C-alpha positions in Angstrom: -13.4 15.6 24.6 -11.5 19.3 25.3 -10.4 20.0 28.3 -8.5 22.9 27.4 -8.9 26.7 27.8 -9.6 28.8 24.3 -5.9 30.2 25.6 -4.3 26.9 25.6 -5.8 25.4 22.4 -4.2 28.7 20.5 -0.8 27.0 21.4 -1.4 24.4 19.0 -1.4 26.5 15.7 0.9 25.1 13.1 4.7 24.8 14.5 7.3 25.0 12.5 9.8 23.3 15.7 11.7 20.5 14.6 10.7 17.7 16.7 12.3 14.6 18.1 16.0 13.8 18.7 18.5 15.8 16.6 22.1 14.4 16.8 25.7 15.7 16.6 28.9 14.6 17.9 29.4 18.1 19.9 25.6 17.8 21.6 21.9 16.1 20.9 18.8 18.1 21.1 15.5 16.9 22.5 12.1 18.5 21.4 8.3 16.7 22.3 5.0 17.7 22.5 3.0 17.4 25.5 0.8 20.4 25.9 -1.1 19.3 28.9 1.7 17.7 30.9 2.9 18.8 34.6 6.8 18.5 33.9 8.2 16.7 31.1 11.5 15.1 31.9 14.5 13.2 29.5 15.7 10.3 30.7 19.1 8.5 29.0 20.1 5.3 29.1 23.9 3.6 27.9 22.5 0.7 27.5 18.7 -1.0 26.4 18.1 -3.2 29.0 18.9 -0.6 31.8 15.9 -0.4 34.4 13.8 3.1 34.3 15.6 4.1 37.6 19.3 3.6 36.1 18.4 6.4 33.6 20.1 9.6 34.0 17.7 12.7 34.2 17.5 16.0 32.9 15.2 18.3 33.0 12.8 19.6 30.3 11.9 23.1 29.5 8.5 23.9 28.4 7.6 26.2 25.3 4.5 28.2 25.2 3.3 25.9 22.1 3.5 22.9 24.2 6.7 21.9 23.4 9.3 20.8 25.8 12.9 20.9 24.7 15.9 20.0 26.5 20.2 20.1 25.1 22.5 17.6 26.1 26.3 18.5 25.4 28.4 15.5 24.1 28.6 12.4 22.4 25.3 10.3 23.3 25.6 8.4 20.1 24.1 4.7 20.8 22.4 5.9 23.8 18.6 5.0 24.5 16.0 7.5 26.0 12.1 8.0 27.2 10.4 10.4 28.1 9.4 10.8 31.5 6.0 12.3 31.4 3.8 13.6 35.2 0.1 14.5 34.6 -2.8 14.7 37.1 -0.1 12.9 39.7 0.8 10.4 37.0 4.0 9.8 35.7 4.8 7.7 32.4 7.5 7.1 30.5 6.7 7.9 27.2 8.9 6.6 23.1 9.1 10.1 21.6 6.7 9.7 19.0 8.9 11.1 16.6 11.9 8.8 17.6 13.8 7.6 14.3 15.8 4.4 16.2 13.9 2.0 19.0 15.3 -0.5 20.7 13.8 -4.4 20.5 10.0 -4.1 20.5 10.3 -0.6 20.3 10.2 0.4 23.8 13.4 3.2 24.3 13.9 5.4 21.5 17.5 5.8 20.2 19.8 8.0 19.5 21.9 7.1 16.2 23.9 9.1 13.3 21.4 8.4 10.6 24.4 8.6 7.4 25.7 5.3 9.3 23.1 3.5 8.1 23.3 4.6 4.7 24.2 1.4 2.3 27.3 2.6 0.0 25.6 3.6 -3.2 22.8 5.6 -1.7 23.6 8.3 -2.1 23.6 7.7 -6.1 20.0 6.0 -5.5 18.1 7.2 -7.9 13.9 6.6 -8.4 13.4 4.4 -11.1 11.8 6.8 -14.7 8.6 6.8 -14.2 6.3 9.2 -16.3 3.0 9.4 -15.5 1.0 8.0 -12.5 -1.2 6.1 -14.2 2.1 3.9 -15.6 1.9 2.2 -12.2 1.5 -1.0 -12.0 0.7 -2.1 -8.4 2.1 -5.6 -6.9 0.8 -5.9 -3.0 3.2 -7.9 -0.7 3.7 -8.8 3.2 7.7 -8.3 3.8 7.7 -12.2 5.6 5.4 -14.0 3.5 7.6 -12.8 -0.2 10.7 -15.3 0.8 9.5 -17.6 4.0 8.7 -20.3 2.1 11.0 -23.2 2.6 11.2 -23.3 -1.3 11.7 -19.6 -2.3 15.3 -20.1 -2.8 16.5 -17.4 -0.3 18.7 -16.9 2.3 17.4 -14.1 4.3 14.0 -15.9 4.5 11.3 -13.4 6.0 13.5 -10.0 6.4 14.1 -7.2 3.9 17.2 -8.3 3.0 15.1 -10.8 0.8 14.5 -8.4 -1.9 18.3 -7.9 -2.6 19.0 -11.2 -3.5 19.3 -11.9 -7.5 19.7 -15.5 -9.1 17.1 -16.9 -6.8 15.0 -20.0 -8.0 12.3 -22.5 -6.4 14.0 -25.0 -4.8 15.1 -28.0 -7.2 13.3 -25.9 -10.6 14.9 -23.5 -12.9 12.0 -21.2 -12.0 12.7 -17.5 -10.8 11.3 -16.4 -7.1 12.0 -13.4 -5.4 13.2 -10.1 -7.2 14.0 -11.9 -10.2 10.0 -13.1 -10.7 9.2 -9.1 -10.4 11.4 -8.1 -12.8 9.6 -11.0 -15.3 6.6 -10.1 -14.3 7.1 -6.7 -14.9 5.4 -4.8 -12.1 6.5 -1.0 -11.6 5.6 -0.5 -7.9 5.8 -3.6 -5.3 3.3 -2.3 -2.7 4.4 -3.4 1.1 2.0 -4.2 4.2 3.2 -1.9 6.9 6.8 -1.5 7.4 6.8 0.9 10.1 7.3 -0.5 14.1 4.5 -2.7 14.9 3.2 -3.8 18.2 1.6 -7.3 17.5 4.6 -9.6 17.1 7.6 -9.6 19.5 10.5 -8.9 17.7 12.5 -11.5 19.7 10.7 -14.4 18.6 11.0 -15.5 14.5 8.2 -17.9 14.3 5.5 -14.6 15.0 3.1 -13.2 12.1 0.8 -10.4 11.8 0.0 -8.2 8.8 1.5 -5.3 10.8 -2.1 -2.3 10.7 -1.2 -2.2 14.5 1.6 0.6 14.8 3.7 2.0 17.4 6.5 4.3 16.2 5.2 5.6 12.8 9.4 6.7 12.0 11.4 3.4 12.2 11.0 0.3 10.1 9.4 -2.8 11.7 12.4 -4.8 13.9 11.4 -8.5 13.0 12.0 -7.7 9.4 15.9 -7.0 10.4 18.6 -9.7 10.6 19.2 -8.2 14.2 16.7 -6.3 16.0 18.0 -5.7 19.1 20.6 -3.4 16.8 18.7 -0.4 16.1 20.9 0.6 13.3 20.3 -3.1 11.5 16.6 -2.3 10.8 17.5 1.2 9.3 20.2 0.0 7.1 19.0 -3.0 5.8 15.4 -1.4 4.7 17.6 1.2 2.8 19.9 -1.8 1.0 15.6 -3.3 -0.1 14.7 -0.2 -1.5 18.4 0.4 -3.3 18.4 -3.4 -4.4 14.5 -2.8 -6.2 15.1 0.6 -7.6 18.0 -0.8 -8.6 15.9 -3.4 -10.9 13.8 -0.5 -12.1 10.7 -1.2 -8.9 9.4 1.4 -7.5 8.7 1.1 -3.3 4.8 1.8 -2.0 4.5 1.8 1.8 1.5 0.7 3.7 0.6 3.6 5.7 -1.7 3.6 8.9 -2.5 7.0 10.7 -5.9 6.1 11.8 -5.5 4.9 14.8 -2.3 3.0 17.0 -2.1 -0.5 18.5 -2.2 0.8 22.2 -4.7 4.0 23.5 -3.4 5.2 27.2 -0.4 3.2 26.9 0.6 4.6 23.3 2.6 7.7 22.7 0.4 9.1 22.0 -1.4 8.5 24.9 0.9 9.1 27.9 1.6 12.8 25.6 -1.3 14.1 24.7 -4.3 12.2 24.3 -7.3 14.3 24.2 -5.3 15.9 21.4 -4.0 12.7 19.6 -7.3 11.1 19.6 -10.7 11.1 18.8 -13.9 11.3 21.1 -17.5 10.7 21.6 -20.1 12.8 23.0 -19.7 11.0 26.3 -16.2 11.2 27.0 -15.0 7.5 25.6 -12.8 7.2 23.1 -14.2 6.8 19.7 -13.7 3.9 17.1 -14.1 4.4 13.2 -11.4 2.2 13.0 -12.7 -0.9 14.2 -9.2 -1.0 16.3 -10.1 0.7 20.0 -9.1 4.2 19.1 -8.6 6.5 15.8 -6.2 9.5 15.8 -7.7 13.2 15.3 -5.8 14.0 11.8 -7.7 17.5 12.0 -5.9 19.0 15.3 -3.3 20.7 13.7 -0.4 19.0 15.8 -1.4 16.0 14.7 -1.5 17.2 11.0 2.0 18.2 11.7 3.0 14.5 13.0 1.2 13.2 9.9 3.0 15.4 7.3 6.2 15.3 8.2 5.7 11.2 8.6 5.4 10.7 5.2 7.8 13.7 4.2 10.8 12.1 6.2 9.8 8.1 5.0 10.1 9.8 1.4 13.6 11.9 2.2 15.2 9.1 4.0 14.2 6.5 2.7 13.1 7.1 -0.9 9.7 5.9 -0.3 8.0 6.1 -4.1 4.2 6.0 -2.9 2.2 5.7 0.4 -1.1 3.7 0.5 -3.1 5.1 3.7 -5.1 2.7 6.0 -8.8 3.4 6.6 -8.4 7.0 4.8 -11.4 8.3 5.1 -10.9 8.5 8.7 -8.0 11.5 7.7 -9.8 15.5 6.5 -8.9 16.3 3.6 -6.8 19.2 4.8 -4.7 17.0 6.4 -4.4 14.6 3.5 -4.3 17.7 0.7 -0.9 18.9 2.8 0.5 15.4 2.4 -0.1 15.6 -1.6 1.3 18.7 -1.5 4.4 17.9 0.4 5.3 14.5 -1.6 4.8 16.1 -4.7 6.9 19.0 -4.1 9.7 16.0 -3.6 8.8 14.3 -6.6 5.1 15.0 -8.6 4.7 11.0 -9.3 4.9 10.0 -6.1 1.6 7.2 -5.3 -0.5 8.8 -3.1 -3.7 6.4 -2.5 -6.2 4.8 0.0 -9.2 3.0 1.3 -11.8 5.7 0.7 -13.9 3.9 3.7 -13.7 3.5 7.6 -14.2 0.5 9.6 -17.1 2.0 12.1 -18.7 5.0 12.8 -16.4 8.4 13.3 -17.3 11.6 15.2 -15.1 13.6 12.2 -17.4 15.3 9.9 -18.8 13.4 7.2 -18.2 17.2 5.1 -14.2 16.5 5.7 -13.7 12.7 5.7 -11.2 11.6 3.0 -13.8 9.4 1.2 -14.4 8.2 -2.8 -15.4 11.4 -4.5 -13.9 13.4 -2.3 -10.0 12.6 -3.4 -11.7 14.8 -7.0 -8.6 16.9 -8.6 -6.5 16.4 -4.8 -3.6 14.7 -6.7 -5.2 11.3 -4.6 -6.0 7.8 -5.8 -9.2 5.4 -4.0 -9.5 2.1 -4.9 -12.2 1.2 -6.6 -14.1 -1.5 -4.6 -17.2 -0.8 -6.7 -15.3 -2.3 -9.8 -14.1 -4.9 -7.3 -17.4 -6.0 -6.5 -18.8 -6.0 -10.2 -15.9 -8.7 -11.4 -15.8 -11.0 -8.6 -18.5 -10.6 -6.6 -18.8 -8.6 -3.2 -16.9 -10.0 0.2 -19.3 -12.3 0.9 -17.7 -15.2 -0.2 -20.7 -17.1 -2.5 -21.6 -13.5 -4.2 -20.7 -13.6 -7.8 -19.9 -11.0 -10.4 -19.5 -10.8 -14.2 -16.4 -13.0 -14.4 -17.9 -15.3 -12.3 -21.0 -16.3 -13.7 -23.3 -12.8 -12.7 -23.6 -10.9 -16.1 -25.8 -8.1 -14.4 -22.9 -6.5 -13.5 -21.7 -4.7 -16.9 -23.2 -2.0 -16.1 -20.8 -1.4 -13.1 -17.9 -2.7 -14.9 -17.7 -0.7 -17.9 -17.8 2.4 -15.5 -14.4 0.9 -13.9 -13.0 0.6 -17.5 -13.4 3.8 -17.8 -12.0 4.5 -14.6 -15.1 6.0 -13.2 -15.0 9.3 -14.6 -18.8 9.5 -14.8 -19.4 8.6 -11.5 -16.4 9.1 -8.7 -13.5 10.6 -10.0 -12.1 13.3 -12.5 -9.0 11.8 -13.5 -8.2 8.1 -14.4 -4.8 8.7 -12.0 -7.3 9.1 -9.1 -8.5 5.3 -9.3 -7.0 2.2 -8.2 -8.7 -0.8 -9.4 -8.5 -4.7 -8.4 -10.3 -7.4 -7.8 -8.6 -8.8 -4.6 -5.5 -7.9 -2.1 -4.3 -8.6 1.6 -7.9 -8.6 3.0 -10.4 -10.9 2.7 -10.2 -14.2 0.3 -8.0 -14.5 -2.4 -9.2 -14.3 -5.8 -8.4 -18.2 -6.2 -9.8 -18.7 -3.0 -12.5 -16.8 -4.1 -13.4 -18.3 -6.9 -13.6 -21.5 -5.4 -16.1 -20.4 -2.9 -18.5 -18.5 -5.5 -18.3 -21.2 -8.2 -17.5 -24.5 -6.0 -19.3 -26.6 -9.3 -17.0 -25.8 -12.5 -14.5 -27.0 -13.3 -10.5 -26.4 -12.6 -10.0 -25.0 -16.3 -13.3 -22.7 -16.1 -11.8 -21.4 -12.7 -8.7 -20.3 -14.5 -10.2 -19.0 -16.9 -12.1 -16.7 -14.0 -9.1 -15.5 -12.4 -7.6 -14.7 -15.9 -10.9 -12.6 -17.2 -11.1 -11.1 -13.7 -7.3 -9.8 -13.9 -7.9 -9.2 -18.0 -10.2 -6.6 -16.7 -8.1 -4.8 -14.6 -4.8 -5.1 -16.4 -6.6 -3.0 -19.4 -8.9 -0.9 -17.6 -8.2 2.9 -17.6 -6.7 4.0 -14.1 -4.2 2.3 -12.2 -4.0 -1.8 -12.3 -3.5 -3.3 -8.5 -2.6 -6.6 -8.0 -2.4 -9.1 -5.1 0.9 -10.6 -5.1 0.6 -14.1 -5.9 -2.6 -13.9 -8.1 -1.0 -14.6 -11.1 0.0 -18.1 -10.4 -3.4 -18.9 -8.5 -2.3 -17.9 -5.0 -4.4 -19.4 -1.6 -5.0 -18.6 1.6 -6.8 -22.0 1.7 -10.0 -20.6 2.6 -9.0 -17.9 5.2 -10.3 -14.2 4.7 -8.9 -12.8 7.7 -5.3 -13.8 7.9 -3.6 -11.4 9.4 -2.1 -13.6 12.0 -2.5 -16.7 10.7 0.7 -18.9 10.5 3.1 -19.0 7.8 1.8 -22.1 6.0 -1.6 -20.0 4.9 0.3 -16.4 4.0 3.4 -17.2 2.4 3.9 -17.1 -0.8 4.0 -20.6 -2.5 6.6 -20.4 -5.3 6.1 -24.0 -6.4 2.4 -22.8 -7.3 4.9 -20.7 -10.3 5.5 -24.0 -11.4 2.1 -25.4 -11.3 0.2 -22.7 -12.6 3.3 -21.6 -15.2 0.4 -20.7 -17.8 -1.3 -18.4 -15.8 1.6 -16.8 -15.1 2.5 -16.3 -18.6 -0.8 -14.9 -19.0 -0.4 -12.7 -16.8 2.9 -11.1 -18.2 1.8 -11.3 -21.0 -1.0 -8.7 -19.8 1.0 -6.8 -18.8 3.9 -6.6 -21.2 0.4 -5.2 -23.3 -0.2 -2.6 -21.4 3.2 -1.2 -20.6 3.9 -1.3 -24.4 0.8 0.9 -25.6 -0.3 3.6 -24.1 -4.2 3.6 -24.9 -4.4 1.4 -21.7 -3.0 4.4 -19.8 -4.3 7.5 -20.6 -4.1 10.3 -18.0 -7.3 12.4 -19.2 -10.8 11.8 -18.8 -11.7 14.0 -22.1 -9.5 11.6 -23.6 -10.7 9.1 -22.2 -14.5 9.8 -23.6 -12.9 10.6 -27.2 -10.8 7.9 -27.4 -13.0 4.7 -25.9 -16.0 4.0 -27.1 -17.9 0.9 -26.2 -19.9 -1.1 -29.3 -22.8 -2.7 -29.6 -23.1 -6.3 -28.2 -25.4 -8.6 -27.1 -26.3 -11.4 -23.9 -23.5 -9.8 -21.7 -20.4 -9.5 -23.7 -18.6 -6.1 -23.4 -16.3 -4.8 -26.2 -15.0 -1.4 -26.7 -12.5 0.0 -29.2 -9.6 2.0 -28.0 -9.8 4.1 -31.4 -7.6 6.7 -33.9 -3.9 6.5 -32.1 -5.7 7.0 -28.1 -3.0 8.2 -26.6 -0.2 8.0 -29.4 -0.5 4.3 -29.5 1.1 3.0 -32.3 -1.9 0.8 -33.0 -4.2 2.9 -34.6 -7.8 0.6 -33.6 -7.5 -1.6 -30.8 -10.6 -3.8 -29.8 -11.2 -5.4 -26.1 -13.5 -8.6 -25.8 -14.6 -9.7 -22.7 -16.5 -13.1 -23.0 -18.1 -14.3 -19.6 -20.1 -16.9 -20.9 -19.1 -20.6 -20.4 -19.6 -21.3 -24.2 -18.2 -19.2 -27.1 -20.0 -16.4 -28.5 -19.8 -15.1 -32.2 -18.9 -10.9 -31.7 -19.1 -8.1 -34.8 -15.8 -6.1 -34.9 -16.1 -2.8 -35.9 -14.7 -2.5 -39.5 -14.7 -5.7 -41.7 -10.8 -5.3 -42.5 -8.2 -7.6 -40.9 -7.3 -7.9 -37.2 -4.2 -9.0 -35.4 -5.2 -11.3 -32.1 -2.8 -10.6 -29.3 -5.0 -12.2 -26.4 -6.8 -15.1 -27.0 -7.7 -18.2 -24.3 -4.2 -18.4 -22.2 -2.3 -16.7 -24.1 -1.2 -12.5 -24.0 1.5 -10.5 -24.7 2.4 -8.3 -27.9 3.0 -10.6 -30.2 0.5 -11.7 -33.5 -1.0 -14.7 -32.2 -3.4 -14.6 -35.0 -5.3 -12.7 -37.9 -8.2 -12.3 -38.3 -9.6 -11.5 -42.1 -13.1 -11.1 -41.0 -16.0 -8.8 -39.4 -17.6 -11.7 -37.0 -14.8 -13.4 -34.7 -15.6 -16.1 -32.4 -14.0 -15.5 -28.7 -13.7 -18.4 -26.6 -15.4 -18.6 -23.5 -14.8 -17.0 -19.9 -12.2 -15.3 -21.8 -10.8 -11.8 -23.1 -9.7 -11.3 -26.8 -8.0 -8.2 -27.8 -6.8 -7.0 -31.5 -5.6 -4.6 -33.4 -5.0 -3.0 -36.9 
């Protein structure tokens, strides 16, 4: 749908003008893009609770490119504002899409001095050192899930500040929780489910829950995770304190971003200011719905592309964010995503950028420009490897099995995942995010319970370990669903986006109950971080240094050879046995081999030495040896 003339469309060439609010004690400048509106006014309020009629109105001037501006002299810090938009004899009150602070529930923009939100040590904050993108080990977590359990041992339950609490333990036990658990596990990045202001939770009610894939104000932290959502400064400062704490503890921070749709459509900021431009439409004039959420944002429009690029840049600079995971990334055009990559990597070459290379429904966006799997090749952007996910544990259909859970016919797809899909959809390993479970769908443990209900608990634990042993030893970037290391369950609820805390919370007591599983994951992470052979950064190096060896009956055995990627170990052999019985395997050479992963134990310490070319690999397990 396009109701604009060629001359009007020409106004939409990419504008370098700064939009939003620019505050100083002497004056505050406002600029908003609303190209087809008849009139736009600024409405300024002293208090959040003022009715619209109580605000003071300032006329805005329209420029040729569809941007409306006004400068207001004097100090207006901590006041609130709306844009009053008149179009086709209708009047709308819109929140500034570029707002950097908002009132409770995001219903008004707020004018703040961002310097006042910086924690004491913010100017000295440094991104944790990080050499290559392939060194990342990502751990996905929802802010509320992390600490809300009564047994979490954390004071700020469900809040950003829980990530600043060091020394927390499971109630009544000497088991580390919170940020100490993350450090103990050894992950490098925490991926936070959406933390910008979203619409499905009433910030005045602490018991409400949502994953947050329903964005309202893209450039403001979600208020329900702050200690005082009525204070526009609190959420900003506490978010920064969270980032500062994670950085201090050696952990980088990734934001899950949802630029592909908005929570509301015509009543959203985009809908009130310029719906014909911000959204895509079907041929019949209806809003397209490639997101499955009622609308989809038109990233290919230059001023929409400008908004997305400037938004991620703002988070990277103002909040020191270290990575971005794009929801339904196929709904974004490649040109926008390339500009995102260039902009972010100018700030830090190791900022992670990855996303879901699919969409939820049909989109009118031309398929050749969609950011789908394979289209990320050589763009510095990663995609989730659902091929490996489905091959290892089975598809998202509950009863379906995978290589680690009894369907060994998936073996070749697993092998392709082990080499970071460089023979299928990836040019280099940093383009591939390997995983078997995430926040959506069943947890890995629930999936195994459903697909392998007749198996013993011991066998199911082995399957859980085998699934992520494959992920953590594959080339590419490994991604773990938070809590998988101690058999997290959501009690069979797959789409738990609005389920209560007793379904979604991290049950820290499970770490005590399943400590052997936790120790196994910790050991695999320690092994991966200590040995660059598992983290090669070049496709040709993988082809030269990783070779699959002959094995019978569904066994996978491969060798990382000749000090791969300058590893201190000359030869490393990795063996996966998915069978319910031990299997004898021939090693590549009849020499002494040091075993570092076997049964439920993993790490860098030698568990035993094998002086034979034959080795017995236990059932449903991984064995790793070196010399």
